[in-house]
N, C-alpha and C positions, 0 to 999 in steps of 0.2 A: 584782717579787720576791715570792716566796711568803711567806705569813705564817709558815709553819713555818721557813723559812730565816732570816727576821728574828728569830724566837724563839730559834733556835739561836745566832745572833750575840749576841743579848741575854744569853743564858746564858753564853756565853764571856766577855763583858764583865763578867759577875758574878764570874767567876773572877779577872779582872784586879783588880777593886776589892776582892774578899775577900783576895786575896794582898797587894794594895797596902796594906791596913790594917796589916799586919805591919810594913811598911817605913816607915810614916808616923811611927812612934814617938809615937802619941797626937796626930797632926797637928802635930807640932813640927818636921817636916822639910818644907820648901816643895815641892820637886819631886815626891817621892812623894805628897804630899798633893794636889797639883794633878792628877796622873795619876789618883789614886784617885777624887777628886771628879768628874772628867770622865767616867771610866768608869761611875761610879754614875749620873750624869745620863743618859748615852747608853744605858746598859743599861735604865733605867726607861722612857726615852722609846720605845725599841724594843719593850719589853714592852707598853707601852700601845698602840702601833701594831698589834702582832700581835693584841691582844685585840679589835681592831675586827672581826676575822674568825674568831677562835677562841673557844671557851667560856672564860670567865674562870678557872674552877677548873682546867681542863686546862692553859691557858697558864701559870698561876702555878706549878702543880706541875712542869711540864716545865722552866720557867725555874729554879726553885730546885733541881731535880734535876740539871740540867746544871751549875749553879754548884757544888753540893755535891760531885758526882763529880769535876769538873775541879779543884776546890780540893784535894780529898783526894789526887788523883793527883799534883798539883804538890807537895804536902807529902811524898809518898812519894819521888818522883823527885828533887826539888831540895833539900828541907829535911831529908831523912833520917828522916822519920817512919815509924812502924811499918807494915810490910806483911804482917802476920800473916794467916792464912787466914780468920779470922772477919771481918776488915776487908775483905778482897778479896771474899768472898762477899756481904757486906752491900752493897758498892758495886755488885756485879753485880745484886743485887735492885733497887737503885734504877734501874739502866739498864733492867732488864726492865720496871719500872713505867713508865718514860718511853716505851719502845717500845709497851707495851700502851696507853697513853693516845693515842699517835699512831695506832695501828691502830683504836682505838675511835672516833676522831673522824671 
C-alpha cells in the first residue's frame, strides 16, 4: 500500500479521535474513550509508518491538515457548527496546501 494512502487513512483516523474526544466527556465514558484511544494509537502508528518513505514535515503537515479539515467538516455537518464563508475559504486553503505538498513531493 502506498505511503500516501496510509497517510490519508492516518489523517482520517485523526478525525475519529478528534471528534471522539468530544464524546469521551473527559475520558469519563468507557466506550467512547476506548474508541478514541484506539484511533489515536492507530493514527500515530500509520503516520510513523508513512514517514518511513515520506519527508517528516510533509507527512506531519498532511496528517494534521486532513485531520483539521475532516474534523471541521464533521462539526459543520453533524454538530451544527458555523459554515460561514471565511471558514469555508480557510478550509479550502488547507486543502490547497495539502494538494501542494503532495505535488511537491
